N, C-alpha and C positions, 0 to 999 in steps of 0.2 A: 295549562298544566296537565294536559292529557297524558303525556308520556310518563310523568311522575305517578299519576293515578294508576296507569296500567301496570307499572312496575310493582306498586304496592299490592294491587289486586292479584297479580301473578304470584308474588311472594307469599301472600296469604293463602292462595290455593295450594301452592307447593307445600307450605308449612302444614296446612290442614291435612293434606294427603299423607305426609310423613308421620304426623302425630297420630292419625287414625290407624295407620299400618303398624305403629309401634305399640299401641295400647294392648294390654293383655286382657282387658275386659271391655267389651263393647256394650253400649247401651243405646236404645233407640228412642228414648224420650227425654224431655227436658225436666222431668219431675225430680224434685229433690228427695233426700232421704226422709224428710218429714212429710207424711202423706197428706197433711192439710195445707201444705205450703206449695204454691205454684212454682214451677221452674221459671227462670228469667224469661225465656222465650214465650212463655204462656201468659205473662202479665200484660194486660192491656191498660195503659195509663188512662186514668179518668173513668175506668170501668171496673178494674180489679181493686178490691179492698177499699172501696170508697166508704164503707161503714166502719172501718177500723179507727179507733181512738187510742192514741199511744204517744208517749214521749220517748224518743230514742236519742242516744248519745253517739256522736261521731268523734273519733280521735284522729287528728290530722297533723301533718307536718307543716301545713300552710298557715303559719302564725301570721304572716303578713296580710292575708285576706281577712283577718279578724279585726284589722285596724281601719278606722274611718278614713285614714290618710292613704290607704292603698289606692294607687292610680288606676287600677283595673276594676273589675266587678268584684265587690266584696261578698263574703258569705251571707251577710245580712240581705243583700239584694237578691241573691239566688233563693234564699229561704222565703223571701216575700213572694217571689214568683211561684215557687213550689206550693205554698199555702193557698194560692188561688185555685189550685187543682185539688189539693188535699188539706183543707182547713183544719181537720181534726188531728193531724199529725204534727207534733212539735219536734223539731230537731235541735238538740243542744250540741254545741261544738266546743271541744277542748283542743287547743293547739299546744304542741310540744316542740320546743326549739331543738333539743338534742334528740330528735325523733328515732333515729336508727337504733340507739341503745336503750333509751328509756321505754319506747313502745314494746320492745322485746321483753323487758322486765315486767311491764304491765300485762302483757299477754300471758306470760307464764304464771303471773300471780292471780290472774282472773279478774282483776279490777280495771276494766277498760271500757265497758259499755256495750253497744250493740253493733256499731260499724267501726272499722278501723282500716287504715292503710296498712296492708300486710307487710310486716318487717321480714328480715332475712331469716327464714326457718327452713328446716328440712321439709321437702315436699311430702314425705311420708307422714308428717305430723299435721298436715292440713285438715284432715277429717276430724282430728281431735279438737280443733278450735273453731272451724268455720263451717258454715252451711254450704252445701253444694248448690250452685246456680243451675246445674244441668249437665248433661253429657257433653263431652268434647265435640262429638259429631254434630250435636244440635247447636252448641254455642258458636262453633266455627261459621255457622250460617248467619249469625246475628251480630257478632262483634269481631273486631280485629284483635290479633295477639291473644287469642283465647287460650293457647297452650302455656302461657307464662306461669300460671299457678294451677296447673293440671296435675292430677295424680290418679292413677287407676282408672283413667277414662272419664273422670269427673273434673269439672272446673270449679274452683273455689274463689277466684279473684276476678273482678271486672276492672280493667284499667281506667283510671280517672281521665287520662289523655295519653296520646302517643307522642314520642319524641324522636326527632332525628338528631344525629350527632354531627356537629359542625363547629364552626368558629364564628363568634361575634366579632364584628369589626365596624369601625366608624368610617363611613364613606368619604366624608369630607377630609378626614385625616389622611386617608389613602390618596385622595386627589392632591392634597397639599404636599404629600411626600413624593409625588411624581409616579405613583403606581397606577398603571393603566389597565393591567390584566390581573385577575385574581390568581394567586399562586396555586399550582397543582402538584407540587412536589415539596418535600421538606427543605431542600436547598433554596427553592424559589421563595418559600415562606420566610426563611431566615434572612434572605436578601431584602424582602419587603420590610421586615422588622428593622433592618439596618437603615433603610431609606427613611423610615418613620423617625428614627433617632437622629439622623443627620439633617433632616429637612423640616422637622416640626418640634414642638415642645412636648408632645404627647409621650406617654410611657408606651413603648412598643408592644409589650406583652404583659398584661397584669395577671399575676399568678393566683391571687387570692389565697396565698399560703396560710395566713393567720386564721382564716375561717376553718381550716382543716377539712371539713367535708367536701369542699369544692375541689380539693386535690383528687378525690376519688373519681371525678368526672373523666380523667384521662383514661381510665380503664375501659370506658365505654366504646373506645375506638378500635379495640383489638380485633373485633370480629369482622363485620361487613366492611367497615371503613378501611381497614388495613389489609384485608385479604380478598374481599369480594365474595367470600364463601359463606353461605347461610349455615353450613354445618360446622363452621370453625369453633364457635364458642362452646357448644354443648357436646361436641364429639371430637373433632380433630385436635383441639387444644389439649384435651384430657389424655390423648394417646400419642402426643408428639414428644419426641426427645429434644430437650433443650429448646423450648419454644421462644426463648428470649435471645437466641443467637442472631447474628447479623446475616440476613439472607442475601445481602449484597445488591439488592435492587430497590432499596428504599421502601420496603413493604414490611408487614407484620409488626409485632409488638416492639421490636428493636427500633424501628423507624419512628413509631409514635412517641415513645419516651425520649428518644434522642432529640426531638424537636425542643422539648422542655430543657434538657441538659444544655444544648447548644445555646439556647436563648439566655439562660442564666450565666453560662460561662462567658458569654460575650457582652455581658452587662446590658442586655436588651429587656430586662424586667425592671420592676420598681427598685428604687435605691435601697430601701430597707424592707425586704420581703416579710419580716416578722411583724410589721405594723400595718399590713393591708387591712382594709375596711370593707366588708361585704356590702353593707347597705350603702356606704359612701361611694362605692365604685359604680353603682348604677347611674348616679348623676354625673360622675366623672366621664364615663364613656359617652353619655348623651351630650356633654358639653365639649367633647373633643379632647379631653385630657388623657384618654386611653386609646390606643390604636386597636388592640385585639384582646379577646378573652376566650379561652377554650372552655365552653359550656354547652350543654344541650339546648335544643331549640326552645325549651320551656322558658329560658331566660330572655328571649327576644322581646316579648311584650313588656317585661319588667324594665328593660333598658330603654325601650321607647317611651314608656310612661314616666320616666324619672327626670325629665327635664323638658326644655322648650324645643328640642330638635329630634322628634321621633323619626323623621324621614332620613336622618343621617345614620341610623342603625341598620346595618346589613348583616346577613348571615350566609356564610359560604361553607362548602364542604371541607372536611379536613384535608390538608394538602398531601395526599398520597394518590398516586396513579398506578393502576395495575393493567399492564398490557394496553396502554393508551386510553383507559377508561377510569372514571372516578366512581366510587361507591360511597354510600352513607349508611351506617348502622341505624336501624330504626326499631323501636320497640316501645313497650309500655312504660309509663311513669308508675308511681305507686298505684297499687290496685286495691279497690274496695273489697273487704271481707266482712261477712255478717256472722255474728256470734252464734254458734250452733247451740249454745246453752241458754240463749235469751228466750223470753216468753214468746209464745206463738204470735200474739198481736204485734209484739216488737219486731219479730222477724218479718212479718208481712209489711209493716210500716217501713222497715229498713229496705226491703226489697223494692218497693215502689219508689223510694227516694233514690236509690242507686240507679234504677232504670231511668227515672226522670233526669237525673244528673247526667247520665250518659247520652241520652237521646234528645232531650228537650232543652237543657239549660244553656247550651252554646259554650260551655266551659272550655272545651278543647280549642275551639276557634278563638275565643277571647284570650286564651293563654298562648296562642301561637303554636298550638300542638296539632298532632294528627288526630282527626276525629275517630272515635272508637266504634260507633255504629257501623256495621258492615256496608251499608248502602249510603253512607254519608261521605261524599267526596268534596266537601266544602273546605278546601285548604287555605290557610291564611297566607298573608304576604311574606311571611318568614321564608317560605320555600321558593321564592321567585328565582333566586340564583341557581338553585338545584335544577329547576326545570330548564332554565336558559342554557345550562351547561350539560344537559343530558345526564345528570348524576342519577345513578340507579340506587333506590332504597333496598336495603337487605335486612329482612327480619330474621332473627335467629331461629333455626329449626329446633324442635324439641330434642331432648337427649334420647339416646337409644334405650330400648327396654331394659330395665334393671339398673340404669345409670342416672336416674333422676336426681340423686343426691351426691353423685360422685364429685362434681365441681366443689360442692360445699366441703366434702371430705378433704380434697386436695388443698383447698384454701386454708382449712384449719391446720392441717399438718405442715404446710409450707409457710404459714403465717403471711402469705402474700395478699389474701383476701381480695381477689380480683372481682370487681363489681359487687363487693360486699363490705364497703367501708374501708377499703385498703388505702386510706389517704396517707398513712405514715410512711409507707414505702415511697410514695410519690414526693412527699415533702423532702425525704432524704436525697432525692435526685437534685433538688434545688440546693440543698445544703452543701452537698459534695461538689457540685459544679461551681457554686459561688466561692467556696473555701479553697477549691483547687486541691483537695486532699484525697480524691479518689476518682479514677477515670470512669467514664461511662461503661466501657467494656468490663471493667472490674465489677461494677454494680450488676450488670446483666449476668456475669458469670456466677455471682452469688445467688441471684434469683434462679438461675438454671439448676444450681446445686440443690437449693431448697425444694424446687419443683420435682427434681428427680428423686430425692429422698422421699417425698410424699407419694410419688407414683409407686415406688418400691414398697412402701409401707402398705399401700392399698392394693398391691399385687396387680397393678394396671398393665395391660398388654400394650407394648409400644408398637404402633402401626406406621408411624410417619417419621 
């Protein structure tokens, strides 16, 4: 997987350079704003804060990992290992099913604990809630995706793992359907779904419509996967006129969402999309009852562990090709944030736990994710097809100076909520396609109108 590793390393270097140049405030150390708290880079596991005794609370979206039946490594097992190094630090974990909305309310109310997975907030608010792990310059040297929760040159979030954006598929189903080559374009993908329907009993594309949050996964392909441009999501998109238009070459947002519309229109999804079952689908794809699902790489190990056929689970890049090459958006999953108002000992305990979880737990590898420590190139099997097909990973470059919260503003004004829980708009694609009451182009026209109005409201300069 040397090519894959080189691409991520290069992207991280470029992203670090752009982030550094765009910062208005430069800092040379990893020290946090609290003088008695070490910066992330200065913490030495097993040496720093070994005398601290504290009980800290972690708020997480991973409710499945709290169950003894979880097929992977449970939180209980991770904590057992952590306590071998820090026996005097107790970590209590609260899982929230509807995390995106509930965690935001908890954050604003102040009743959430010491560590949380940072929800969608304006970056300018980061310092009001969270402890800084260190300067962006320093953090870029020790972790990947450091700029995701950066503001004013300081980093407030540590990714729990990294994800690539692709498509889950059942290898045996594809073989039984007569598919010999992985699809690289939207048209080829739809043809594969038709072969699955014609030659097997499997559901070609399982939408996971009823779960709701799973629909938001489609937004994650708009950047690197659909354009090959690291600057697209946080810069180009914001300044583009009618970004949902048909570019005529099976790229960009239009091509991403049209895959879903075409699949629904052609009866290549479940018979009743309103009754999909998120937990049940894991075993279904493992048993060969589902052909494909569009989800991030984080789902790979969950599908492998949900039944007797882990080797049948494959992961391929999203079927878009740009000038003969395929790309895959790559970025962090939810990020750890530490409560800036917590007691000093709790902050110290939280810091060593986050660093241990990042560097020593093996969580990213166990979950089929991209490892976060900058020097960790131990990539799991989920990315085999990416390496074999020379797919280039693209991490989003940070926003331009002064535009850190512009995407949030446009999302709010347009109500499209791209990469911010915008599952309703994606669900509507399925509904209109299945009902035949609105064309795909009409949907995209509506989105362009909403986006343009938001740009006008925010006085955005149109550059593209």
